[in-house]
C-alpha positions as CSV (number, residue, x, y, z in Angstrom):
1,M,130.0,30.4,77.7
2,K,130.3,27.7,75.0
3,F,127.5,25.3,73.8
4,S,127.4,21.4,73.6
5,I,125.0,19.0,72.8
6,A,123.4,15.7,74.5
7,V,121.6,13.7,72.0
8,N,120.2,10.5,72.9
9,M,118.8,7.9,71.0
10,N,115.4,6.8,72.6
11,R,112.1,5.1,71.8
12,F,108.7,5.0,73.8
13,S,107.3,2.8,71.6
14,A,107.9,-0.5,69.9
15,E,106.5,0.7,66.7
16,S,109.3,3.4,66.4
17,S,111.8,2.0,64.0
18,M,115.3,1.9,65.2
19,K,116.8,2.9,61.8
20,T,114.4,6.2,61.7
21,V,115.6,6.8,65.7
22,I,119.3,6.5,64.4
23,A,118.9,8.9,61.3
24,D,117.1,11.3,63.5
25,T,119.6,11.3,66.1
26,L,122.4,11.8,63.5
27,E,120.6,14.7,62.2
28,L,120.3,16.5,65.2
29,V,124.0,15.7,65.5
30,K,125.0,17.5,61.9
31,M,122.9,20.4,62.9
32,A,124.8,21.0,65.8
33,D,128.4,20.4,64.1
34,Q,127.2,23.1,61.3
35,G,125.9,25.4,64.0
36,G,129.3,25.6,65.6
37,F,128.5,23.7,69.0
38,E,131.7,22.7,70.5
39,I,131.0,19.1,71.5
40,A,128.2,16.5,71.1
41,W,127.8,14.0,73.7
42,G,126.6,10.4,73.8
43,S,125.9,8.7,76.8
44,E,126.0,4.8,78.3
45,H,123.1,3.2,79.5
46,H,121.8,-0.9,79.1
47,C,118.5,-2.4,78.7
48,I,116.1,0.5,78.4
49,E,114.7,1.8,75.1
50,M,114.4,5.7,76.5
51,T,118.2,6.3,76.2
52,I,119.7,3.6,73.5
53,A,123.1,3.9,74.2
54,P,125.0,0.3,75.1
55,N,128.6,1.8,73.9
56,P,129.1,5.4,73.4
57,F,132.4,4.8,71.6
58,V,130.6,3.0,68.8
59,Q,128.0,5.9,68.6
60,L,130.8,8.5,68.7
61,T,132.8,6.9,65.9
62,Y,129.4,6.6,63.4
63,W,128.9,10.3,64.5
64,S,132.4,11.4,63.6
65,Q,131.8,9.9,59.8
66,H,129.3,12.4,59.1
67,T,130.7,15.5,61.0
68,R,133.9,17.8,60.9
69,D,134.7,20.0,63.6
70,I,132.3,19.4,66.3
71,R,134.3,17.4,69.3
72,L,132.8,14.0,70.3
73,G,132.4,13.0,74.1
74,T,131.2,10.5,76.5
75,T,128.4,11.5,79.1
76,V,129.6,9.0,80.4
77,I,131.2,5.6,80.4
78,C,130.3,4.1,83.7
79,A,133.0,3.0,85.7
80,P,131.7,-0.3,87.2
81,Y,130.7,-1.5,83.7
82,W,134.8,-1.3,82.2
83,H,137.8,-3.4,82.9
84,P,140.2,-0.6,82.5
85,I,142.2,-1.9,79.8
86,R,139.2,-2.1,77.7
87,A,138.2,1.4,78.5
88,A,141.5,2.8,77.9
89,E,141.7,0.9,74.4
90,E,138.5,1.8,73.1
91,A,138.8,5.1,74.1
92,A,142.1,5.9,72.5
93,L,141.0,4.3,69.0
94,V,137.8,6.3,69.1
95,D,140.3,9.5,69.6
96,L,142.3,8.4,66.7
97,Y,139.2,7.1,64.3
98,T,138.2,10.7,65.3
99,N,141.2,12.7,64.6
100,G,141.8,13.8,68.5
101,R,138.1,15.1,68.7
102,L,137.5,12.6,71.8
103,E,136.2,14.4,75.2
104,L,136.2,11.6,78.2
105,G,133.5,11.7,80.4
106,L,133.5,9.1,83.6
107,A,131.3,8.6,86.4
108,R,130.0,6.1,88.9
109,G,126.8,5.5,87.2
110,A,123.4,6.2,88.0
111,F,120.9,3.8,87.7
112,Q,120.1,1.0,90.3
113,Y,118.5,-0.9,87.7
114,E,121.6,-1.0,85.3
115,F,123.5,-1.9,88.3
116,D,121.7,-5.0,89.0
117,R,122.4,-6.0,85.6
118,M,125.6,-4.8,84.8
119,A,127.7,-4.7,87.8
120,N,126.5,-7.8,89.7
121,G,123.8,-6.1,91.6
122,V,126.1,-3.9,93.5
123,S,124.6,-0.7,95.4
124,Q,125.2,2.4,93.1
125,K,125.1,5.0,96.1
126,E,127.4,3.0,98.3
127,Q,130.0,1.4,96.0
128,G,129.5,3.4,92.3
129,G,132.3,5.5,93.7
130,E,134.7,2.9,94.2
131,Y,134.8,1.7,91.0
132,L,135.1,5.6,89.2
133,Y,138.2,6.4,92.0
134,E,140.2,3.2,91.0
135,L,139.5,3.4,87.1
136,L,140.8,6.7,86.6
137,P,144.5,6.4,87.7
138,A,144.6,3.2,85.8
139,L,143.5,4.9,82.8
140,K,146.2,7.2,82.8
141,S,148.8,4.8,83.4
142,L,147.8,2.5,80.9
143,W,147.9,5.3,78.6
144,A,151.4,6.1,79.6
145,G,153.0,2.9,79.3
146,D,153.5,-0.3,80.9
147,Y,151.6,-0.7,84.4
148,S,150.4,-3.6,86.4
149,H,147.3,-3.3,88.5
150,Q,146.6,-4.9,91.7
151,G,143.5,-2.8,93.4
152,K,140.0,-3.6,95.1
153,H,137.8,-4.2,91.9
154,W,140.1,-5.0,88.9
155,Q,143.7,-7.0,89.1
156,F,146.2,-7.6,86.0
157,P,149.8,-8.1,85.4
158,R,151.8,-5.6,83.4
159,A,150.4,-4.4,80.3
160,T,149.3,-1.0,78.4
161,S,146.9,0.4,76.3
162,V,147.1,-0.4,72.6
163,P,146.7,2.1,70.6
164,K,147.5,4.9,72.4
165,P,145.3,7.9,72.1
166,L,146.2,10.5,69.4
167,Q,145.8,13.6,71.8
168,Q,148.9,13.5,74.7
169,P,149.1,12.6,77.3
170,H,145.1,11.8,77.0
171,P,141.9,13.3,75.7
172,P,140.3,15.8,77.9
173,L,138.6,14.1,81.1
174,W,135.6,15.3,82.8
175,V,133.7,13.7,85.7
176,A,130.2,13.9,86.5
177,A,129.7,15.3,90.1
178,R,126.7,16.5,91.9
179,G,128.4,15.6,95.6
180,P,130.8,17.5,97.3
181,D,133.4,15.0,97.7
182,T,133.1,14.1,93.8
183,F,134.0,18.0,93.1
184,D,137.0,17.7,95.7
185,W,138.2,14.7,93.7
186,A,137.7,16.2,90.1
187,I,139.9,19.4,91.3
188,E,142.4,16.9,93.1
189,N,142.7,14.7,89.6
190,D,142.7,17.9,87.4
191,L,139.0,17.1,85.8
192,N,136.7,19.0,84.1
193,V,133.0,18.7,85.4
194,M,129.5,18.2,84.0
195,S,126.8,18.7,86.4
196,T,122.7,18.3,86.0
197,P,120.7,20.0,88.2
198,L,118.1,17.6,86.8
199,Q,114.4,19.2,87.5
200,K,115.3,21.2,90.4
201,P,115.0,25.0,90.4
202,F,117.9,27.5,89.3
203,E,119.0,27.5,93.0
204,E,120.4,23.9,92.4
205,V,122.4,25.2,89.8
206,L,124.0,28.0,92.0
207,D,124.0,25.4,94.8
208,L,126.7,23.2,92.4
209,G,128.5,26.4,91.5
210,S,128.9,27.0,95.4
211,K,129.9,23.2,95.8
212,L,132.7,23.7,93.1
213,K,134.0,26.8,94.3
214,H,134.5,25.0,97.7
215,A,136.7,22.3,96.1
216,M,138.9,25.0,94.6
217,A,139.6,26.7,97.7
218,K,140.6,23.2,99.1
219,Y,143.5,22.9,96.3
220,P,144.4,26.4,95.6
221,K,147.2,25.5,93.3
222,K,145.2,23.7,91.0
223,P,143.5,25.1,88.0
224,R,140.0,26.0,87.9
225,P,138.2,23.1,85.7
226,R,135.9,23.7,83.0
227,W,132.5,23.5,84.1
228,L,129.3,22.1,82.1
229,V,125.8,22.2,83.1
230,L,123.4,20.2,80.9
231,R,119.7,20.8,81.0
232,N,116.7,19.6,78.4
233,A,116.1,22.2,76.4
234,C,113.3,23.2,73.9
235,V,113.3,26.5,71.9
236,Y,109.9,27.6,70.2
237,D,108.4,30.1,68.1
238,N,105.2,31.6,70.1
239,K,104.7,31.4,73.8
240,S,101.2,29.3,73.3
241,Q,103.7,25.9,72.3
242,W,104.8,25.8,76.0
243,R,103.2,22.7,76.7
244,I,104.7,20.7,74.1
245,P,108.3,20.5,75.9
246,V,106.4,20.2,79.0
247,A,104.5,17.3,78.1
248,A,107.7,15.3,77.1
249,A,109.6,16.2,80.2
250,T,106.8,15.0,82.6
251,R,106.7,11.7,80.4
252,Y,110.5,11.2,80.6
253,A,110.5,12.0,84.2
254,A,108.0,9.4,85.1
255,Q,110.1,6.6,83.8
256,F,113.3,8.0,85.0
257,Q,112.4,7.9,88.5
258,G,111.7,4.3,88.5
259,L,115.6,3.3,87.3
260,F,116.8,4.9,90.4
261,T,114.9,3.1,92.6
262,T,113.4,0.4,90.8
263,D,110.5,0.7,92.1
264,G,109.1,0.8,88.3
265,E,108.8,-2.4,86.3
266,V,110.7,-2.6,82.8
267,V,109.1,-4.5,79.9
268,D,110.9,-5.3,77.4
269,G,113.3,-2.5,77.6
270,F,110.5,0.2,78.2
271,P,110.1,1.5,81.6
272,Q,107.1,1.9,83.5
273,E,105.7,5.4,84.1
274,L,105.7,6.3,87.8
275,P,103.4,8.8,89.3
276,L,104.8,11.9,90.0
277,E,104.1,14.2,92.7
278,R,102.3,17.7,91.0
279,S,101.3,19.9,93.3
280,S,101.9,23.5,92.8
281,S,104.8,23.1,95.2
282,S,106.6,20.1,93.3
283,D,109.3,20.3,90.7
284,Y,107.1,18.6,88.3
285,A,104.4,21.0,88.3
286,D,104.0,22.1,84.6
287,N,104.9,25.9,85.4
288,A,107.9,24.5,87.5
289,L,109.1,22.2,84.5
290,W,108.7,25.2,82.3
291,N,110.6,27.4,84.6
292,N,113.6,24.9,85.4
293,M,114.4,23.4,82.3
294,L,115.4,25.5,79.5
295,F,112.0,25.7,77.5
296,G,110.4,29.2,75.8
297,T,110.7,31.2,72.8
298,P,114.4,32.6,71.9
299,E,113.8,35.8,73.8
300,Q,112.8,33.7,77.1
301,V,115.7,31.1,76.5
302,T,118.4,33.8,76.0
303,E,117.1,35.4,79.4
304,K,117.6,31.9,81.1
305,L,121.0,31.5,79.7
306,M,122.4,34.9,80.9
307,M,121.7,33.6,84.7
308,Y,123.8,30.0,83.9
309,Q,126.6,32.2,82.2
310,H,126.4,35.0,85.3
311,A,126.6,31.7,87.5
312,G,130.0,30.7,86.1
313,V,129.0,28.2,83.6
314,D,131.6,27.6,81.2
315,S,129.7,25.2,78.8
316,F,126.1,24.5,78.7
317,C,124.9,21.4,77.4
318,Y,121.8,21.5,75.2
319,G,119.6,18.3,76.0
320,A,118.3,17.7,72.8
321,N,115.7,15.1,72.6
322,F,113.5,14.1,76.0
323,G,110.6,12.4,74.0
324,M,109.7,15.3,72.0
325,D,108.9,14.3,68.1
326,T,111.6,15.0,65.5
327,R,110.1,17.8,63.6
328,T,109.9,20.0,67.0
329,A,113.1,18.6,67.9
330,L,114.8,19.9,64.7
331,R,112.6,23.2,64.9
332,S,114.2,24.0,68.6
333,L,117.7,23.5,67.5
334,E,117.4,25.7,64.6
335,L,116.1,28.4,66.5
336,F,118.7,28.2,69.3
337,I,121.4,27.8,66.6
338,T,119.7,31.5,64.4
339,K,118.6,33.3,67.1
340,V,119.8,32.2,70.7
341,K,123.7,31.0,70.0
342,P,124.7,34.6,68.8
343,N,123.9,36.3,71.7
344,F,126.7,34.5,73.2
345,D,129.2,34.3,70.5
């Protein structure tokens, strides 16, 4: 099992300096590079301070100038926000800038809040997939040469991607998948798969793995894709510190929920924290968050990771920052690199 890292720029107060946020984020990426992580992932989100990521290609290019070996990936570019020509060209340019280190993750998009602002208010749930399924073949064709497109959402006469990517025929491609249809589509189109069980128990990981196996059974001649699973992570020195990441995860989840449903307001970029159902049976209860996330001492985290390895996860993605202070996030990553990761090398 290999390890990658998801690093977000985020602010939870207008008093936080963006220059400090940028510097702290880069520090995590540089530590991951030096610590032997395979990939650093940058996301795409718009108009929300809890994930500041208007263009992952720009962010990855910046990171590439300060790192040496780590590959650089998008989690993800959201298909409804991108014209195929622009997506193909920007991805190719970043692949050149990074000397062939790009991993390109695609998705239908997640937050209806963003769709209302970036995609003319189309339904994320009902229409997001249409854009994804139309975008992928257009990208491959544009990277290959001249191509014209007459689709439902985009139309353009003969054109090609300028430039072409350094990696041929294109960078490794990933898709964010949770539903069976997307797993099927990933296998059919030779895409690697990235999944997040969110805050749900480990049984959700097993369920996602089952969906992957069912999809593979439908296409027995297709090769098995790589399977990445993302969890927020925090490694600490002693067990008494367990409430630190739990408190950060609770606040993050309280803001995260409203962006799916648009129930919560966003004021000047800061999402409102919605009340979470935190009964003893809830996934948002303190003990549940600790159990379900990758929180713990090095020994506890190693034990949890063994479960992911046994479930068939090829790449565990370490969610590095979700509202914790920088000192805690850096110490966590240091402990992971020195005391957890060697158990899987």
